[in-house]
FIDO-952662 format. One line per field, with one value per residue (C-alpha): residue number from 1; residue in three letters; x, y, z. Coordinates in Angstrom, 2 decimals. Last residue first. Example, Ala and Ser with C-alpha at 12.3 -4.5 7.8 and 13.67 -1.06 7.14 Angstrom:
BEGIN
resi	(2,1)
resn	(Ser,Ala)
X	(13.67,12.30)
Y	(-1.06,-4.50)
Z	(7.14,7.80)
END
This chain:
BEGIN
resi	(219,218,217,216,215,214,213,212,211,210,209,208,207,206,205,204,203,202,201,200,199,198,197,196,195,194,193,192,191,190,189,188,187,186,185,184,183,182,181,180,179,178,177,176,175,174,173,172,171,170,169,168,167,166,165,164,163,162,161,160,159,158,157,156,155,154,153,152,151,150,149,148,147,146,145,144,143,142,141,140,139,138,137,136,135,134,133,132,131,130,129,128,127,126,125,124,123,122,121,120,119,118,117,116,115,114,113,112,111,110,109,108,107,106,105,104,103,102,101,100,99,98,97,96,95,94,93,92,91,90,89,88,87,86,85,84,83,82,81,80,79,78,77,76,75,74,73,72,71,70,69,68,67,66,65,64,63,62,61,60,59,58,57,56,55,54,53,52,51,50,49,48,47,46,45,44,43,42,41,40,39,38,37,36,35,34,33,32,31,30,29,28,27,26,25,24,23,22,21,20,19,18,17,16,15,14,13,12,11,10,9,8,7,6,5,4,3,2,1)
resn	(Gly,Leu,Ser,Phe,Pro,Ala,Gly,Tyr,Leu,Phe,Gly,Gln,Ile,Arg,Asn,Ser,Gly,Lys,Ile,Glu,Val,Trp,Thr,Ala,Val,Arg,Ala,Gln,Ala,Tyr,Gly,Ser,Cys,Phe,Lys,Ile,Asp,Val,Asn,Gln,Asp,Lys,Ile,Asn,Val,Thr,Tyr,Thr,Gly,Pro,Lys,Thr,Phe,Lys,Ile,Ser,Asp,Thr,Ser,Gly,Pro,Gln,Asp,Thr,Arg,Ser,Phe,Gly,Thr,Val,Ser,Asn,Thr,Ala,Gly,Pro,Thr,Leu,Pro,Ile,Gly,Leu,Ser,Gly,Ser,Val,Gly,Gly,Val,Gly,Leu,Ser,Pro,Gly,Ser,Met,Gly,Leu,Gly,Ala,Ser,Pro,Gly,Thr,Val,Asp,Val,Gly,Gly,Gly,Ile,Gln,Gly,Pro,Phe,Gln,Cys,Gly,Val,Val,Val,Gly,Val,Gly,Leu,Lys,Gly,Gln,Ile,Asp,Lys,Ala,Asp,Ala,Pro,Ala,Lys,Val,Thr,Val,Ser,Gly,Ser,Ser,Thr,Tyr,Trp,Ala,Ser,Arg,Ser,Gln,Ala,Thr,Ala,Leu,Ser,Pro,Gln,Ile,Ala,Phe,Ser,Asn,Gly,Thr,Ser,Lys,Leu,Val,Val,Ser,Trp,Gly,Ala,Pro,Ala,Ala,Val,Thr,Lys,Gln,Gly,Ser,Pro,Leu,Pro,Gly,Ala,Asn,Ala,Ser,Gly,Ala,Ala,Val,Ser,Ala,Ala,Ala,Ala,Val,Ala,Ile,Ala,Val,Val,Gly,Ala,Arg,Gly,Ala,Val,Lys,Ser,Met,Lys,Ser,Met)
X	(10.82,8.05,6.59,3.93,0.24,-1.74,-4.11,-7.35,-10.26,-12.79,-16.31,-18.89,-22.12,-24.70,-27.58,-29.39,-26.09,-23.00,-20.34,-17.35,-14.49,-11.54,-8.16,-6.12,-2.46,-1.10,1.35,3.40,5.66,7.22,8.46,10.23,8.38,9.36,8.81,6.96,7.61,5.69,7.11,5.27,7.27,4.61,0.89,-1.57,-5.28,-7.58,-11.10,-13.36,-16.76,-20.05,-20.41,-19.36,-15.80,-13.34,-9.71,-7.61,-4.15,-3.42,-6.87,-9.29,-12.94,-15.41,-18.81,-17.16,-16.51,-12.91,-10.95,-7.30,-6.32,-3.93,-5.48,-4.46,-3.36,-3.10,-0.67,0.53,-1.15,-0.32,-0.48,-0.86,1.08,0.40,2.75,2.70,0.09,-3.30,-5.49,-7.15,-6.34,-9.19,-8.48,-10.27,-11.73,-8.62,-7.61,-5.74,-5.18,-2.83,-2.20,0.83,1.70,5.30,6.06,4.89,3.08,4.16,3.53,3.36,5.14,3.34,4.22,7.40,8.26,5.41,5.24,3.59,3.29,0.49,-0.24,-3.18,-2.26,-3.79,-5.58,-8.64,-11.65,-14.37,-17.82,-20.57,-23.26,-26.09,-28.42,-28.96,-31.69,-29.60,-28.78,-25.13,-21.90,-18.75,-15.28,-12.84,-9.06,-6.10,-2.51,0.14,3.74,5.20,8.25,9.34,10.59,10.71,12.41,12.94,16.48,17.36,18.08,19.57,16.80,17.12,14.43,11.97,10.75,7.17,5.17,1.64,0.99,-2.70,-5.62,-9.15,-12.54,-15.77,-19.03,-22.09,-25.44,-28.86,-30.02,-28.26,-24.55,-22.30,-18.75,-17.24,-13.65,-10.37,-6.80,-3.22,-0.56,2.54,5.84,9.21,11.35,12.74,12.34,14.61,17.27,17.49,18.02,20.64,22.51,22.39,23.85,26.65,27.45,27.55,29.87,32.16,32.36,33.09,35.89,37.36,37.19,39.04,41.76,42.05,42.44,45.06,46.94,46.90,48.34,51.15,51.50)
Y	(-9.33,-6.74,-8.32,-6.71,-7.53,-6.05,-3.26,-3.37,-1.05,-0.60,0.86,2.32,4.20,5.48,7.52,10.65,11.51,9.35,8.60,6.36,5.78,3.42,2.84,-0.14,-0.70,-4.19,-5.73,-8.89,-10.48,-13.94,-15.39,-14.35,-11.07,-9.32,-5.80,-4.75,-1.27,0.55,3.91,6.33,7.47,9.72,9.39,11.35,11.52,12.62,13.96,14.08,15.73,15.52,17.60,17.54,16.20,14.95,13.99,11.03,9.77,6.82,7.62,7.86,6.99,9.44,7.76,4.55,1.32,2.17,2.98,4.05,1.27,-0.25,-3.66,-7.01,-10.22,-13.61,-16.51,-16.25,-13.41,-9.73,-6.92,-3.52,-0.43,2.92,5.86,9.45,8.55,9.77,7.68,4.35,1.39,-1.09,-3.12,-5.42,-2.71,-0.55,2.26,5.54,8.17,10.25,10.50,9.41,11.43,12.36,8.93,6.36,3.04,0.68,-3.04,-5.53,-7.25,-7.52,-11.17,-11.95,-13.96,-13.10,-16.00,-15.34,-11.57,-9.52,-6.00,-4.08,-0.54,2.93,5.45,7.48,9.25,10.72,11.95,13.66,14.62,16.47,16.63,14.85,16.57,16.85,13.15,12.31,11.76,10.92,10.36,8.89,9.03,7.20,8.05,5.69,5.54,2.84,2.53,-0.74,-2.18,-5.63,-6.46,-10.01,-10.20,-7.41,-3.66,-2.23,-3.72,-3.42,-1.08,-2.65,-0.27,0.16,1.65,2.77,5.71,4.88,3.74,4.53,4.44,5.11,6.25,6.86,7.77,8.06,4.70,3.72,2.79,-0.25,1.01,0.93,-0.22,0.80,-0.39,0.50,-2.19,-1.85,-0.29,-1.43,-2.40,-5.49,-7.90,-5.69,-5.96,-9.72,-9.45,-6.75,-8.87,-11.91,-9.86,-8.63,-12.16,-13.36,-10.50,-11.20,-14.89,-14.04,-11.68,-14.36,-16.93,-14.50,-14.08,-17.82,-18.31,-15.55,-17.02,-20.49,-19.07,-17.44,-13.67)
Z	(1.28,1.24,-1.88,-4.01,-4.34,-7.26,-6.29,-4.34,-5.15,-2.35,-2.43,-0.10,-0.82,1.65,0.27,1.54,3.18,3.20,0.59,1.28,-1.13,-1.01,-2.64,-1.39,-2.25,-1.74,0.72,1.22,3.80,3.68,6.91,10.10,10.59,13.81,12.43,9.30,7.93,5.18,4.07,1.81,-1.20,-2.74,-2.08,-4.19,-3.33,-6.16,-6.58,-9.63,-9.35,-7.47,-4.29,-0.64,-0.73,1.89,1.36,2.46,3.40,5.64,6.87,9.75,9.30,10.84,11.09,12.23,10.40,9.71,6.56,6.88,4.52,6.99,6.63,8.00,6.36,7.97,7.59,11.17,13.11,12.72,15.26,13.58,14.60,12.93,13.03,14.28,16.86,17.96,20.19,19.56,17.36,17.34,14.27,11.85,9.62,9.85,12.17,11.80,14.48,12.37,8.65,6.66,3.56,4.36,5.77,8.26,8.23,10.96,10.87,13.67,16.49,19.82,20.26,18.35,15.25,12.92,10.45,7.07,7.30,5.75,4.60,3.13,2.16,2.14,-0.08,0.87,-0.61,1.61,0.73,2.67,0.16,1.93,-1.06,-4.36,-6.41,-9.57,-9.42,-8.69,-10.62,-8.69,-10.13,-7.63,-7.60,-6.13,-7.00,-5.65,-4.47,-2.25,-0.05,1.51,4.80,6.34,9.63,10.88,9.51,11.90,11.78,8.59,6.48,2.72,1.35,-1.07,-3.77,-4.94,-7.79,-8.62,-10.94,-11.16,-9.00,-10.14,-8.42,-10.32,-8.69,-10.86,-9.29,-10.94,-9.65,-6.43,-6.36,-6.82,-7.35,-10.82,-10.45,-12.08,-11.75,-12.56,-12.49,-10.28,-11.33,-10.08,-7.16,-5.43,-8.33,-10.47,-7.80,-8.16,-11.90,-11.44,-8.89,-11.15,-13.99,-11.72,-10.59,-14.20,-15.17,-12.22,-13.13,-16.78,-15.73,-13.47,-16.24,-18.52,-15.92,-15.44,-19.19,-19.37,-16.41,-18.02,-21.26,-19.32,-18.90)
END
């Protein structure tokens, strides 16, 4: 092999190594852990309500459809610890976990986001939505530069959920979500999401609280 061939061969190896390193660096931005969080919810005297979000992670899934599609999986564990006065009665509590999503430039009228997966609930709606009926996935129309919620919380007496549990007495309760899919269709710009953990307690007192996680890219 000539000296020039050896030099060219080494250059080729270096180029491949650089490309591989760049690929790994790009991939690391597409998946990874997300910070945990904790929030003490405002509550009447004698009550203590603390929300926690742990075990958070995400992974962007390359789209096999169009360049306007965004898809990711997220995992999260949301919990609430409730302490109440001894004379507290008729506690109607609900703990839920969901996501808040946004797209910079939706490219088609009627486009939106679908939340599906092993932990997805049915008949969900968010604070700014009016989604009726029961469906296996949730569609949310998005406007340019805006965000919308898929937290599962609604301003009704029976909020739906991405995933949620009910409780009727003080204690610690947990909702675990594993590999839940978030899909955004017809998004021509930047897309982002964040996990939201919420609690609502009704009865002799009404308590509401939200804990929002760090944003993560959907691509």
